[in-house]
N, C-alpha and C positions, 0 to 999 in steps of 0.2 A: 265737747262737752254740750251739753244743751246749752242755751241762753239762762236758763232759769236755774241752774245748777252753780249759777255763778252768784247768784244771795243767799244771804244768808237769811233764814225764816224760822222763829221758833216759836211756842205755845207758853206761856206762861198764866200762875191764876191769877187773880188780881181780887184782892182781898177786899178794896174800899168797892169793886164793883158786883163782887161774888158770882163770874162767872173767869172763863180763860179767853184769855187773849192772843191771838196769833199775828203775829207781827213781822214786819218783813222794812224794816225803814227806808231803803233804798228806792222803795218802789209803790208801796201803800201804808197809809196810819196804822190800817191793822183791823179785823175781823173779830167778833167775841160768840159766844156760846158755852152751852153747858157739857160738853163730852170733847175732851181735850185731841180725840182722834177725829171725831168729825171736824172739829175747829180747822188743824193739821192740814186734812186733806180739802176742804175746802179753802184754806188757804192760797194751796198750792194752784187750786185752781183758779182763784181769782187773780196771784201773780202771771201764769200763764197766759188768761185775757188780758193783763197789760200788757204784758212780751208781743204778744200778737198783734195790739192795737198801733203800739210803736212800730212795728214792721209795716202791718198794712197801708199804715199812713206816711212812714218814709225815714220819720222818727229813731235819730240815734238813742239807742237804750242808755240810761243815764249810769254813769262808773260807779261798781260795787265798792260801797265802800265801808259798810260796817263787817264788823268780826265777832268770832264767835266770845271773843273774850274781853270785847269793848264794851260788850252789854253788863254785863257783871255788876252788882252793884255792894 
């Protein structure tokens, strides 16, 4: 398994912001955009950049804590 696979990520619509929000709370606060498919793609790229940065600098990745059903409101 690749490190990115351990982190839950998703895209959801924000009524208040009128955009799609891509989330991965264990690593980043989020990104946004108008196209959910593009937001998900960019979210994966940003998460991978964060993981690469941690690995390049010799820092330990934070443990994945968010699970799919924990975030359901």
